[in-house]
C-alpha positions, 0 to 999 in steps of 0.5 A: 701263322695259324693258331694251334689246332684244336682237334683235341676238343673234337676227339675228346671222347673218340676212344675205344673200350674193350668189351668183357668176355662172358661165361656160363655157370659152373660149380667149383664147390662140389668137385673141389670138396670131393677131391679134398675128401678123397685125397685127404679127409672129411675133417680137412674138407670141413676145415676148408669149408670157408675157402670153398664157399669164398671161391664159389661166391667169386665164381658166381659174382663173375658170372653175373657180368659187369652190370651188377656192380660198379667198375672199381668193385668189379676190378677188385673182384677180378683181382681177388678171383685171379689170386684164388685161381692161383691157389687152386692151380697149385693144389687141385690138378684140373685136367682130363686125367683119371686121377685129376679133377676131370669133371670141371670144364671152363667155358668162355665166349670171345669178347669180339665175336660173341658166337665163338667160345672155348671150353677147356678142362684146365685152369689156364683158360679161366685165368686168361679170361679173368685177366682179359676182363680185368683189362677190359674193366680198366679200359671202361674206367678210363673212358668213364672219366670226364676227360674235358678237364686236366684231372679227368684226363690224368685219371683216364691215362692212369686207367688206360696204363693199368689196362695195358698192364693187365693185357701185358701180364696176360700176354707174358704169363697165361696166353700161351698156356691157354692157347695150348688147350683143345679149343681157344678163342683169338681174344686171349691169344698172345697176338691179341693181348699184345695189340690191346696193350699197344692200343691202351698205351696209345690212348693213355699217351693221347690223354697226356698229349691233350694235357700238354696242349691244355698246359701250353707246352711248347710246340716242340714238346707237343710234337714229340708227345703226339708222334709217340701217340701215332707210333702206338696206334701204328703198332696196334694197326700193324697187329690188326693187319696180320693173322690171326687178327686181320679177320677177327675185328670189326671194320670200324675198329680198323678204321679208327686205329688207322685214322688215329695213327695218321691223325697224330702223325699229321698233328706231330708234323703240324706242331713241329712246323710251328717250331721250325717257323720260329727258327725260320727254317722255312724249307723243312717247315714246308716239307713237314706240312706237306708230309702231314697233309699227305698222310691225312689224305692217304688215310681218308682214302684207304681207311675202311668205312665206319669211323666216327664222324667226330674223328673225321671232323678232326681230320678235316680241321687239322688238314685245313690248318695245315694247308693254311700254314703251308700256303703262308710258308710257301709264299714267304719262301718264294718272296723272302727266303728262296730256299729249296724244299727237301723231298719227304724221303730225305727228312729224318724221322720225327722225334718221339717222347713216351710218357707212359708204360704198362703198369706192373701187375706182379705185385697186384696179382701176387698170390704168394701171400694168399691164405686160401687152401694154404693147409692143402699140399699133396704128399707126393708133391711135398716130398718131391718139392723137398727133394728139389729144394735140397738140390737147389740149396746145394747149388746155391750153397756151392756158388755162394761159397765160391763168391765169398772166397773170391771176395775174401781173396781180393781183400787179403791180396789188396791188404798185403799190397796196402791198397787202396790206402796208398793211392788214397794217401797220394791223393790226400784222402788219409784214414786211420784204422777204425778202432784207433779213430774211435779212440781218438774221437772219444778223447776229442769228445771229452775235450782232448788234451786242451781241456785238461787245464780246465779240469786242473783248475777245478782241482785247485779250486776244490783244494782251496775250498777244502783248505778254507773249510778246514781253517774255519773249523779249526778257528771255531775250536780255537776260539772256544778254547781261548774263551774257556781259558779266559773264564777259567783264569778269571773264576779259578776253582769255581769254573769247574768244568772240563777243559776244551782241549780234553773234550775236543781231542777226537775232533782235533785228531780228525782235523789233523788227519784231514790236513795230512790228506790235503797235504798228500793230495796237493803233492799228487796234484803237483805230480799231475800238473807235471805230467800234463806239462811233460806230455803236452807235446806228445798229447797235442797230436790228439787236438788235431781236427780232423785227426787225419791231418796229423798223418804223413802224406805220400809225396811224389818223387822230387826228381823224375827221369821219364815223368811216368808217375801219372801213367803208373798211378792211372793204370793202377787206379784203373785196375782197382776200379775194374776189380771193384766192378768185378766185386759188384758183379759178384754181389749181383750174381749172389742176389740173382741166385737168391732171387731165382731160388725165391721165385722157383716154385715148381709145386704147380708143375709137380701136381700136374706133371705126369712124366718122370719127376727126375726129368722135371728136376733136371729141366728145372735145375738147368735154370741155374747153369747160366749163373754158375757159368757167370760166377766162374768167369768172374772169378777167373777174371779176378785172378788175372786182374790181381796178378796185373795189380800186383805188378803195377803196385810193385812199380808204384812202390818203387817209384813213390818210395812206399816203404818209407811212407809206411814206416812214417805212418806206423810211427804216427799211429804209435804216437797216437796210441801212446798219447791216448794211453797217457791222456786216459791215465791223466784223465783218470787221475784227475777224475779221481782227484775231483772225487777225492776233494768232493768227498773230503769236503763233505767230511769236513763240512760234517765235522764243522757242523759237529764243532759248531754244535759243540761250541753252541753247547759249551756256550749254553753251559757257560751261561748257566755256570756263570749264573751258578757262580753268581749265586755262590758269590752273592750268598744265594747258593744253598751249599758251598761244596756242591758238586759241579755235576749238577750244573750245565756250564755257562756259555762263553758266547756271552762272556762280553755282555755288560754286567748285571747290576746287583748290590749284593755282589762283591766288587770282584764280580764286576766283570761277571757277565749278566746271565740272559736267563732268570735266576733259578736254583740248580738241580742237585743229584746225589753224585756217584763216586765217579759221576759223568756228564751226558750231553743231554738229559732225558728225564731231569727237568731244567731246574729241580728242587734243592737236594742235599749237598754232595762232595764234589767229584774228583774229575767229571768227564763228558760222555759226549766224546770218546778218545778212541773215536775213528776219524769219521765217526757219526755221532751216537748217543752213549747209553747212560750207566745205571744210577748215574746222575745226569745234567738237568741243564737241558730238557728232553726237547731238541737243542736250538741247533741240532747237528744234522745227520751226515749225508753218508756213512763213514767207515768206523761208524756204528752203534756203541762207538764214541763220537765227538758229540751225541744226541740224547735219546729218545731220538731214534738213531736212524732218524734222518735230520735236515741237511746242513744250512748254507752256513755249514755247507757252502758251495765249493766256490762261486760258479762251480756246477760240477757233478759232485756239488749241489746233490740232494742229501742221501739217506744215512748209510748211503754213499754214491758209488765212486767212479774210480776204485784205485787203492788209496795212498793215504794213511787215513783217506776220507770214507768210501774214497778210493786212492787218489793217483798212483804212487 
């Protein structure tokens, strides 16, 4: 077979472009400004001066013609001027009427016969001419691209599509109005605009065909695209051959279109014959080639003269290629296939495939957002427009209420019949009520019942940590008390300091209360664990994923007498689909009503209309009648369909035992609701327990720190007191009966150090530990009748000069502890009584290990209350101390990373808001701790 035709290279530049219409100079500025001044005010005219100048400039640029600017700029100018004309049309009545703007006459010449012109006193001719020129500019842009390349042909096709869109917009919106004037030209008529649209589409499809050849598409595809090019040219040729266009265009135009139509029909036959040859359908191949050759011969004979030589050469080349393939096909058929060649009349039409359509210009030319003259609305038009708008709103409101009532009626009737849920249940597509499903999802996100075991383990771990901290704290106090008793037994009356049990009574009471709280909490934990075990079966339904798997299914009947179940279900489903279709139609009708109202702008008609406004309103409101009729028909069809569905559902319910299924489903719903309530109750109690243990751990840690400070201080007192006892025994003391209030007691922490060798000491002191500090004289103060010991002294130096002896006090007490301190009282330094002696064992500076401030404020804390251990002044009461070290503030247990641990220290007096605030069942709960579990 011969190679594919290359006629596209020959005809690459053989296309038509549309010339622009020409006009005469026109002054729009003065007539429009005078109209504004006369009907509105001079101020309004001044406010609209910029708009008037812009319009004047647009008209002046249009008059200069296309040679003064580039084609894209010309296109933009025409689009902007058209939108400005739309704004003028709705506000300025231009007509010969006395009350209108009658001094403006638009004059335009015919684009194809320059001697013909039209002059009208209405804006429609101006708008039609602008749209025509817009299509002309797009056609010139398409012809200007380099269509020897794929990209150039793509851009050219796009421009021809835009030109077709402009001519289609002219035909559908303005051409008819412009033709009703006193004088007009053929080029802006409906017939001419339609012909030009077809011509531009033909040239756009021709660019696509050329690209398909360049890309190497199959002959069958190329044949379809080529045939559509021929069809577009044939439609344009048909319009050119009838009035009013048959005598209006040059012969060269007619010859060009006729030859192109025949050329692309023959090209389609040629391409299709290549595909037929591959399929060995020789008979039809021969018939198609003959048809194409005959078309080319006929066009060559009948077409007018004036066609370009390039087009004639392309026809000659295609005819030669077709004849060559035709001869080869005839020889093959005569020698091999011997098939009968069908006549051309019996051949089916060639398939066509359109890849182009006119560009939608509504958005491009939409003037609804145009700001020009937006403040200008005539009073009578505004009032009339308001009255018409009320009429339209009443129609829309009435019909919308009918549609909503119809949809609501359908929903209620279906819910009463439990549809479509019962059908979905039969198919296995189960669903929960929305609110219940959301509750289940919230439970499953939190871990569900399966996650309660891990949270219970957290409770047990936290309880163990608290118990260990409590035991460690009690061991600290017990060890110090044991050592104090040992030294008291060893030194007798010389060991004149208060007993540990007296000083630690408040601490012991608080530890006892903590132990009681832990005991009650353990009982609550047991109740929670029992509740989890007892309701595990009930709550297990919440672990089903998806939860719909726990719902019962609607089963088919076990025994069927006539096997009509499928038919019953199918009929019911079909009716439901029909009902859904009616609902979708109602939604579409409502949208159509709103869209029609949105586009219903009769302001331009009101401005130009000279008859009765009521007649205009009746005519315009009639546009909504067909929608109202469709709504009524839709509601009637729905009512009949609901009756049919009711009967079908009754039969469905009796066959499938629907009542038993509903009862079973409701039981599952109730079980899920109860399981959710029980899970939430247990979850709340566990969260409250976690918060309780965390808060209690902080309280115990704080008391443990106080106990550690107390033991440290007692050890330091013990060390100093042992030094004093050594001096008494060795004869180094100045008085035998000095008051013990002038000492700080030696530390028990060093009681087991090796004794210091002193030859002057009696043998019974061999077990006295060697003091770790140098031998210095104690400080003496004149004792009062009832001296007290403060924890630290502000003013006394560590060792002052000897003072006269004083009788020993009856029984000194330490002001660092109070017998009435609340369970969680933070240390407060007591104010020393006037003229009371103080202990000089410590200076004003901070002790080696000062007790940090608690991370939060407990109830009962405040100024002036007793505390287990107090810091002396000048430490300010509100000063924040460093947080306890890990020696006293251990993590809860290895691996614990709960939200209540490792939190940054808080300011004194601050306490995080508890997540639960249930009343406490304990007699002395930890500070700021809500009640743990319901009793």
